[in-house]
N, C-alpha and C positions, 0 to 999 in steps of 0.2 A: 504495500498500500503507498501510497504516495502522503508523507506529510511535512512537516517544516520541521527548521533546526529548534525552534524551542520545544517541540514535541518530541523532540526527540534527548534535548540534553536536560529540559527542567527534572525528569526522571531520573536522569545520571545524576546531576546534584545533588537530590532527596537522597538517593541510595548509595554515592561517593564512588560512582563510578566513571569513565569516560567514554564518549561516543569516537571514533576514528572517523578521520575525515581522509576519502584517502581519492587523490588525483587522478583521474583517467583521462584519455587523448584518442581512443580507437573501442571498438568492439572488443576484442580481446580484453585490454584491463577492467571497462566495463562489466564481462561476463564475469570474469576474476572476483570484483567486489560484492555482484548481485549473489552469486553462486557460496564464498562463502559464510556471506550474512545467511542465506538461510541452512547449510549445513550446520553454521556454530547458533541460529536462531539468535541473530544477534541486529539488532539496530546499526545502521551506517548509512553515513552520508556520502552521496557519490559527489566532488566537487571540479568543477571543470575552471579553468584559466583564461585567461581572454589570449592565450596565444594557442592555449587547445582550440576555442571557437574557431580560431582563423583556419586552424587546421584540417578541423574536420567541419565545420558548418554547423551552424546556430540550428538550425530547422533539422538536419541531423541528430546531432549529437542531442538535442535537448529530447526529440521524439524518442531517440533509441533508449535513454537513462527511462524517461517518463513509462513509456511501453511495460519494462521489465518491472519497474515499481509498482506500476498498477498489477499485474499477475503476479506480484510475488505476495508469500505469507509473510512476511515480516516491512517493518515499516522502515521507510528508507527516503532521503531525500536529497535533493537539488538541487546542489549549492555552485553559486559564482564566487570563485578564492580568487580573492586579489584582484577584483575588482579597480578600476583607477579612477573613472572618470563618470558622468550621470547617464551619458549616451549608452555606456557598454551594460550600466546595472538596468537600467528601464529598458531594455531590448530582454534582458533577460526575465525579466518582470514578465512581461509580453508571451514571453515563449514560454511559459510555465514553469518556469523554476518557483524552487517554496521557501527560497533563503538567498540570501547576497551579501555580500563581502563590500563594502566598502574601504579600499583602503589610503588614508587621507594623510598617512604616516608620515610620508616628505614632506608635509606641508606644514605650516605654522600653527600654533596652537589655535587660533581662532576658525583659520582657515580649514579647518580638519573637521572641526567641530558643526562649520557652517556647512559644507558638503557633508558631512553626516546626517544634519538635521533635513538636507534637501531629501538626498535618497530615503528617508527612514519616511516622510512626506509621501514620496510614492509607494513607499512601500507597503507600508502598514494599513491602506487603505484595500490593499485586494488580500490581505493575513499572510503578508512576505515577510519572514523574519529578517532582520537586517542585523550585523558583524562590524564592527570596527577594528582600527588598530592602534595604538598610540603608543609611539616609543620603536625604533627600527631595528629590527633582525640584523644583525654583521654577527664578522666572529671578534668577539672582544679580548678574546683573551691576549692580547699583543698590547691593548690600547691602554692609553696613561687616566689616572682615576679620571681628570676630566672628561676627556672622550665617553670613557665608562657610561656615566653619569649620563650623559648626554644623551646617549646610544637607549640605556633601558628605561623603562615604564616607569615613571615617577606615581607613589602612589596617591601624593595630596593629587595633583594634577587627573588621575584617573578616576579619581571619587568628584572632582570637577566634571570632566568630560561626559559623565556616565550620566548626572544630574542635569546637564545641560540639555545631551542629547536624547536623552530616553531609549537608548540602542539598547537592543538583545542582548549582543553577544561582546565582549571584548576582547582584543587579542593583544597579548601582553609580552613585551620583549624581557626576558631574565637569562640574557644567554645564549639562547639557542640560534640557528643561524640555518640559513638555506643550503642545499647542493651537501655533496659528499667528504667533505672537506671542514668540519666543522669545527676541530680543535688539531693545534700542534702539541698542543702538550698533554695534562689533564684536563679534564672536563670539568668546568666555573660556570655551575647555574648558580643563579642568585635568589636561592628560596626563601631568604628572610623576606627579600624584596617581596615576592610573591605572595607570603603572608600576610603582609600588610596591604598590599592590593586587595586581596580576598577581605579583610578585617573592614575596610573601606568602602567598598560596594558590594554590593550583592546581584548586580548582574551574573552573569552566564562567563566563567573565563574561558579564554582557546590559545592553546600551545601551537606555534606554528614553529617549522625547522626543527621536527623533533623525532626524525630517521635514526634507528641508530645502528644505519650501513653493518650489519650482520657481517663478522669476519668471514663465515664460509662460504657466504655469498661472493663478497669481494675474492676470495682466493678462488674460487671456482671460473669467475669471470679472467682473473688475470694468467690462470690454469693455460685460460685457452685464448689469451691474447691480448686483454682487453689494460690499462695502461692507468691504474688504479693506487700508485703509489701515495701511501701517506691517510688516503681514505677513513674516516674516522669521523664516527656518528655519537650518538645520545646513551650511555647505559641505560639500560632498562629498569634499574634500581631508582635511576634519576626520574624516569618517566612516573612511574609508582610513586614516589615523593609527590610530583608536582601534583597527582593524581588526588591525593592525601592533603593536599593543602588547598583544593577547591578547583583544580584543571576539569573540564568538563567535555570538551571536545579538543582534538590531536590532531594534527595534520599529519599526512604521510604521504608522502611523492617518492624522494631520492631511493629509498629502499625497494618501491616497486619495478622504477625504471631499472635499479642494479638487478634486480632477479630478472627482469626480461633479456638485459643483457647477457647476463651468464648464461640462460638457459639458452636464447636461439643461438650462442658461439660457442655452445657444448652439440645444441643440435646439428650446426653445419659440419664440426670438425669428426665428428660420430658417424654422422650420417649424408657422406657425400653426394651419395647417389638418389637421396629424395630431394627433389624440385616439387612437393604437395606444397602450396603455403598453408592448407588448413593443418597439416601434421607438423609445420614448423613455426607457428603460430602458436599452436597447442599445448605445446611444451612451453610456451611462454605463458601463457596463460593459466597452467597448471602454478607456476612455479611462483606467481602472481599473488593466484587464491592461496595457497600455503601462504604468505607474507602475511596478508591480511588475517588470515585466519589467527595464526600466530600473534599477533596485532590484537584483535579482538579477545582472546586471551589474556593477554596479556594489562589490559584497559579494565578488564573484569564485564566487559559489555556482554559476553559468550553468555547465552541462556535469559537474556532481560528485552527480548523481543516481547512486543507487548499484543 
């Protein structure tokens, strides 16, 4: 069934688990998420970025996910991830997305507030939930104190932002980053900052850039020719701690890309005579599905479908 992010995240906040938001860009990645959700009896957020929309086409990718969700036995939402402008968010709302993220984190505070409120005015009358972001995701382990403070989410600013916008969910920056190279040294997440944010705001909290970059997947990809030296993600124990401190939505993209890459590289190397695209992409789908299932178990959402 097709629902909103609010429908999925409010029960997660009440019962102290998190819902995974899994980025897709084609049929195989979408099937991996939906099939995993059904098999795990877990709610799931199918997330689509503007670049994926440009790649697959909004009518195609939107209808594909909505068709899968409506015929599914578990609750699934269709979410715009990292929308940057009113036009993109508006098109997704009109296309039937049940949740949109407007990312004004690159803007000044007042501009971010204004942009977020504008999207809320478009989305809420149509029953669409809205996520915003305050603070910027980046690798901060080498930053000076001043640079780090400028990047991470300020708890007082988060309180003001939520009160002024009425946003449904807020993505916070506590030291995670996008991509497969999150840290050069030991992971450094600011859990005290997250605790303070949770104390000051009652809205739903989101963690972006949270892929774990599993070593076994990286090793398989490297074995078959990938160049991924130094790839490192967020330890699973850090994810669990973030959930215990109030995170109810966790975004996963890099781990799915790595699984796809490792599986297809292995398939080409081990089956050089096969040219059936269904078999090639089928192996990638199964690899991604296993990643999604593992995340659902880690986040505590398995068995929570309602």
